[in-house]
N, CA, C and O atoms as a Tinker XYZ file with bonds, in Angstrom:
   236  protein
     1  N     19.214000   47.284000 -111.364000    73     2
     2  CA    18.355000   47.760000 -110.926000    64     1     3
     3  C     18.306000   47.470000 -109.151000    63     2     4     5
     4  O     17.645000   48.103000 -108.328000    81     3
     5  N     19.430000   46.060000 -108.849000    73     3     6
     6  CA    19.501000   45.304000 -107.439000    64     5     7
     7  C     20.579000   46.524000 -106.405000    63     6     8     9
     8  O     20.591000   46.778000 -105.201000    81     7
     9  N     21.383000   47.043000 -107.574000    73     7    10
    10  CA    22.072000   48.012000 -107.006000    64     9    11
    11  C     21.888000   49.549000 -106.320000    63    10    12    13
    12  O     22.546000   50.164000 -105.480000    81    11
    13  N     20.569000   49.889000 -107.157000    73    11    14
    14  CA    19.994000   51.372000 -106.907000    64    13    15
    15  C     19.137000   50.585000 -105.542000    63    14    16    17
    16  O     19.553000   50.792000 -104.402000    81    15
    17  N     18.151000   49.850000 -105.731000    73    15    18
    18  CA    17.558000   49.428000 -104.338000    64    17    19
    19  C     18.420000   49.550000 -103.292000    63    18    20    21
    20  O     18.132000   50.226000 -102.304000    81    19
    21  N     19.762000   48.788000 -103.444000    73    19    22
    22  CA    20.614000   48.360000 -102.131000    64    21    23
    23  C     21.330000   49.989000 -101.906000    63    22    24    25
    24  O     21.892000   50.161000 -100.824000    81    23
    25  N     21.315000   51.237000 -102.963000    73    23    26
    26  CA    21.689000   52.528000 -102.445000    64    25    27
    27  C     20.432000   53.290000 -101.895000    63    26    28    29
    28  O     20.648000   54.327000 -101.266000    81    27
    29  N     19.303000   52.924000 -102.053000    73    27    30
    30  CA    18.262000   53.579000 -101.561000    64    29    31
    31  C     17.821000   52.875000 -100.149000    63    30    32    33
    32  O     17.081000   53.514000  -99.401000    81    31
    33  N     18.087000   52.095000  -99.926000    73    31    34
    34  CA    17.889000   51.145000  -98.563000    64    33    35
    35  C     16.731000   50.742000  -98.830000    63    34    36    37
    36  O     15.951000   50.772000  -97.877000    81    35
    37  N     16.185000   50.226000 -100.178000    73    35    38
    38  CA    15.389000   49.550000  -99.724000    64    37    39
    39  C     15.282000   47.628000  -99.815000    63    38    40    41
    40  O     16.148000   46.852000 -100.220000    81    39
    41  N     14.253000   47.398000  -99.414000    73    39    42
    42  CA    14.106000   45.725000  -98.994000    64    41    43
    43  C     13.403000   45.548000  -99.853000    63    42    44    45
    44  O     12.419000   46.287000  -99.844000    81    43
    45  N     13.492000   44.582000 -100.958000    73    43    46
    46  CA    12.520000   44.084000 -101.967000    64    45    47
    47  C     12.047000   42.820000 -101.390000    63    46    48    49
    48  O     12.797000   41.846000 -101.312000    81    47
    49  N     10.726000   42.797000 -100.947000    73    47    50
    50  CA    10.577000   41.159000 -100.367000    64    49    51
    51  C      9.431000   40.523000 -101.477000    63    50    52    53
    52  O      8.560000   41.128000 -102.101000    81    51
    53  N      9.693000   39.409000 -101.475000    73    51    54
    54  CA     9.125000   37.982000 -102.418000    64    53    55
    55  C      8.504000   38.907000 -104.049000    63    54    56    57
    56  O      7.516000   38.497000 -104.658000    81    55
    57  N      9.225000   40.017000 -104.457000    73    55    58
    58  CA     8.958000   40.315000 -105.467000    64    57    59
    59  C     10.376000   40.464000 -106.912000    63    58    60    61
    60  O     11.572000   40.731000 -106.790000    81    59
    61  N      9.492000   40.134000 -108.255000    73    59    62
    62  CA    10.742000   40.084000 -109.319000    64    61    63
    63  C     11.630000   41.825000 -109.660000    63    62    64    65
    64  O     11.336000   42.857000 -109.059000    81    63
    65  N     12.274000   41.757000 -110.311000    73    63    66
    66  CA    12.820000   43.107000 -110.747000    64    65    67
    67  C     12.049000   43.637000 -111.575000    63    66    68    69
    68  O     12.264000   44.849000 -111.621000    81    67
    69  N     11.198000   43.290000 -112.300000    73    67    70
    70  CA    10.139000   43.535000 -113.550000    64    69    71
    71  C      9.713000   45.085000 -113.104000    63    70    72    73
    72  O      9.508000   45.891000 -114.012000    81    71
    73  N      9.564000   45.561000 -111.553000    73    71    74
    74  CA     9.202000   47.274000 -111.386000    64    73    75
    75  C      9.966000   48.181000 -111.806000    63    74    76    77
    76  O     10.471000   48.663000 -110.792000    81    75
    77  N     10.444000   48.825000 -112.899000    73    75    78
    78  CA    11.240000   49.455000 -113.145000    64    77    79
    79  C     11.053000   51.156000 -112.406000    63    78    80    81
    80  O     10.134000   51.916000 -112.709000    81    79
    81  N     12.064000   51.448000 -111.486000    73    79    82
    82  CA    11.858000   52.604000 -110.493000    64    81    83
    83  C     11.620000   53.895000 -111.814000    63    82    84    85
    84  O     10.660000   54.658000 -111.922000    81    83
    85  N     12.738000   53.807000 -112.626000    73    83    86
    86  CA    12.379000   54.826000 -114.058000    64    85    87
    87  C     10.963000   55.206000 -114.767000    63    86    88    89
    88  O     10.536000   56.077000 -115.526000    81    87
    89  N     10.537000   54.185000 -114.163000    73    87    90
    90  CA     8.793000   54.557000 -115.084000    64    89    91
    91  C      8.199000   55.319000 -114.571000    63    90    92    93
    92  O      7.312000   55.816000 -115.264000    81    91
    93  N      8.318000   55.783000 -113.270000    73    91    94
    94  CA     7.284000   56.893000 -112.181000    64    93    95
    95  C      8.213000   58.162000 -112.566000    63    94    96    97
    96  O      9.351000   58.381000 -112.983000    81    95
    97  N      7.061000   58.862000 -112.182000    73    95    98
    98  CA     7.766000   60.605000 -112.548000    64    97    99
    99  C      8.037000   61.073000 -111.139000    63    98   100   101
   100  O      7.228000   60.509000 -110.402000    81    99
   101  N      8.867000   61.899000 -110.434000    73    99   102
   102  CA     9.013000   62.419000 -109.442000    64   101   103
   103  C      8.126000   63.054000 -108.548000    63   102   104   105
   104  O      7.557000   64.136000 -108.694000    81   103
   105  N      8.089000   62.501000 -107.890000    73   103   106
   106  CA     6.445000   62.730000 -106.924000    64   105   107
   107  C      6.623000   64.938000 -106.447000    63   106   108   109
   108  O      5.834000   65.864000 -106.632000    81   107
   109  N      7.735000   64.897000 -105.958000    73   107   110
   110  CA     8.196000   66.944000 -106.263000    64   109   111
   111  C      7.188000   67.054000 -106.920000    63   110   112   113
   112  O      6.113000   67.411000 -106.438000    81   111
   113  N      7.437000   66.666000 -108.534000    73   111   114
   114  CA     7.227000   67.147000 -109.779000    64   113   115
   115  C      5.471000   67.010000 -109.917000    63   114   116   117
   116  O      4.611000   67.871000 -110.106000    81   115
   117  N      5.401000   65.801000 -109.764000    73   115   118
   118  CA     3.694000   65.651000 -110.120000    64   117   119
   119  C      2.788000   66.839000 -108.417000    63   118   120   121
   120  O      1.679000   67.358000 -108.289000    81   119
   121  N      3.974000   66.769000 -107.537000    73   119   122
   122  CA     2.827000   67.501000 -106.154000    64   121   123
   123  C      2.606000   68.893000 -106.375000    63   122   124   125
   124  O      1.689000   69.508000 -105.831000    81   123
   125  N      3.705000   69.575000 -107.429000    73   123   126
   126  CA     4.069000   70.849000 -107.373000    64   125   127
   127  C      2.849000   70.935000 -108.927000    63   126   128   129
   128  O      2.026000   71.847000 -108.995000    81   127
   129  N      2.937000   70.039000 -109.837000    73   127   130
   130  CA     1.487000   70.277000 -110.642000    64   129   131
   131  C      0.252000   70.334000 -110.195000    63   130   132   133
   132  O     -0.650000   70.884000 -110.828000    81   131
   133  N      0.040000   69.566000 -108.648000    73   131   134
   134  CA    -1.439000   69.487000 -108.558000    64   133   135
   135  C     -1.309000   70.466000 -107.067000    63   134   136   137
   136  O     -1.717000   70.071000 -105.975000    81   135
   137  N     -0.771000   71.562000 -107.267000    73   135   138
   138  CA    -0.602000   72.207000 -105.627000    64   137   139
   139  C     -1.673000   72.901000 -105.806000    63   138   140   141
   140  O     -2.061000   73.008000 -104.642000    81   139
   141  N     -2.478000   73.487000 -106.489000    73   139   142
   142  CA    -3.812000   73.629000 -106.317000    64   141   143
   143  C     -4.903000   73.120000 -105.953000    63   142   144   145
   144  O     -5.982000   73.711000 -105.913000    81   143
   145  N     -4.605000   71.484000 -105.534000    73   143   146
   146  CA    -5.708000   71.051000 -105.608000    64   145   147
   147  C     -5.466000   70.062000 -104.284000    63   146   148   149
   148  O     -6.266000   69.306000 -103.733000    81   147
   149  N     -4.369000   70.283000 -104.044000    73   147   150
   150  CA    -3.888000   69.277000 -102.558000    64   149   151
   151  C     -2.927000   70.376000 -101.506000    63   150   152   153
   152  O     -2.303000   71.407000 -101.754000    81   151
   153  N     -3.157000   69.609000 -100.271000    73   151   154
   154  CA    -2.086000   70.219000  -99.357000    64   153   155
   155  C     -1.605000   69.441000  -98.754000    63   154   156   157
   156  O     -2.240000   68.773000  -97.937000    81   155
   157  N     -0.105000   69.269000  -99.017000    73   155   158
   158  CA     0.877000   68.724000  -98.735000    64   157   159
   159  C      1.238000   68.542000  -96.325000    63   158   160   161
   160  O      1.513000   69.346000  -95.434000    81   159
   161  N      1.007000   67.192000  -96.391000    73   159   162
   162  CA     0.855000   67.585000  -94.409000    64   161   163
   163  C      2.293000   66.566000  -94.402000    63   162   164   165
   164  O      3.271000   66.811000  -93.696000    81   163
   165  N      2.204000   65.585000  -95.183000    73   163   166
   166  CA     3.698000   65.198000  -94.516000    64   165   167
   167  C      3.987000   64.585000  -95.797000    63   166   168   169
   168  O      3.217000   64.646000  -96.756000    81   167
   169  N      5.566000   63.752000  -95.803000    73   167   170
   170  CA     5.861000   62.892000  -96.969000    64   169   171
   171  C      6.265000   61.644000  -96.633000    63   170   172   173
   172  O      6.914000   61.640000  -95.587000    81   171
   173  N      6.097000   60.428000  -97.212000    73   171   174
   174  CA     6.139000   59.158000  -96.830000    64   173   175
   175  C      7.231000   58.443000  -97.753000    63   174   176   177
   176  O      7.175000   58.416000  -98.982000    81   175
   177  N      8.105000   57.943000  -97.069000    73   175   178
   178  CA     9.484000   57.129000  -97.915000    64   177   179
   179  C      9.400000   56.114000  -97.280000    63   178   180   181
   180  O      9.748000   56.055000  -96.100000    81   179
   181  N      8.674000   54.604000  -98.280000    73   179   182
   182  CA     8.846000   53.657000  -97.757000    64   181   183
   183  C     10.306000   52.845000  -98.196000    63   182   184   185
   184  O     10.918000   52.788000  -99.263000    81   183
   185  N     10.557000   52.236000  -96.810000    73   183   186
   186  CA    12.087000   51.292000  -97.207000    64   185   187
   187  C     11.968000   50.006000  -96.908000    63   186   188   189
   188  O     12.883000   49.367000  -96.388000    81   187
   189  N     10.620000   49.425000  -97.266000    73   187   190
   190  CA    10.284000   48.013000  -97.973000    64   189   191
   191  C      9.115000   47.707000  -98.852000    63   190   192   193
   192  O      7.999000   48.021000  -98.437000    81   191
   193  N      9.213000   47.247000  -99.783000    73   191   194
   194  CA     8.393000   47.260000 -101.016000    64   193   195
   195  C      7.859000   46.017000 -100.993000    63   194   196   197
   196  O      8.730000   45.159000 -100.849000    81   195
   197  N      6.348000   45.437000 -101.111000    73   195   198
   198  CA     6.394000   44.084000 -100.819000    64   197   199
   199  C      4.874000   43.961000 -101.691000    63   198   200   201
   200  O      3.847000   44.523000 -101.313000    81   199
   201  N      4.982000   43.073000 -102.972000    73   199   202
   202  CA     4.374000   43.039000 -104.130000    64   201   203
   203  C      4.315000   41.515000 -104.472000    63   202   204   205
   204  O      5.129000   40.756000 -103.947000    81   203
   205  N      3.442000   41.088000 -105.274000    73   203   206
   206  CA     3.373000   39.965000 -105.482000    64   205   207
   207  C      4.778000   39.255000 -106.387000    63   206   208   209
   208  O      5.474000   40.097000 -106.953000    81   207
   209  N      5.079000   38.231000 -106.495000    73   207   210
   210  CA     6.163000   37.820000 -107.271000    64   209   211
   211  C      5.582000   37.813000 -108.672000    63   210   212   213
   212  O      4.409000   37.790000 -109.042000    81   211
   213  N      7.077000   37.845000 -109.563000    73   211   214
   214  CA     6.887000   37.945000 -110.621000    64   213   215
   215  C      6.201000   36.832000 -111.451000    63   214   216   217
   216  O      5.666000   37.069000 -112.534000    81   215
   217  N      6.251000   35.421000 -110.797000    73   215   218
   218  CA     5.914000   34.301000 -111.729000    64   217   219
   219  C      7.040000   33.197000 -112.103000    63   218   220   221
   220  O      6.931000   31.982000 -112.267000    81   219
   221  N      8.012000   33.944000 -112.168000    73   219   222
   222  CA     9.322000   33.169000 -112.613000    64   221   223
   223  C     10.316000   32.000000 -111.420000    63   222   224   225
   224  O     10.855000   32.449000 -110.408000    81   223
   225  N     10.364000   30.967000 -111.695000    73   223   226
   226  CA    10.943000   30.005000 -111.378000    64   225   227
   227  C     12.493000   29.714000 -111.360000    63   226   228   229
   228  O     12.812000   29.562000 -112.539000    81   227
   229  N     13.284000   29.610000 -110.780000    73   227   230
   230  CA    14.501000   29.379000 -111.317000    64   229   231
   231  C     14.751000   27.767000 -110.962000    63   230   232   233
   232  O     14.307000   27.316000 -109.907000    81   231
   233  N     15.650000   26.734000 -112.106000    73   231   234
   234  CA    15.650000   25.552000 -111.918000    64   233   235
   235  C     16.516000   25.460000 -110.474000    63   234   236
   236  O     16.728000   24.367000 -109.950000    81   235
């Protein structure tokens, strides 16, 4: 997962690697399925992710 984050230029801040990107649907498909309900004005691509830590403590 670290390699995937580096390739996408995403910085993971104080979070564990327990959040699998593969668990999410591609946003383009989701928005296409909802096109009669939404009007897209812009696309946001985060480069920094801040989450609670995973509670793991290294020795």
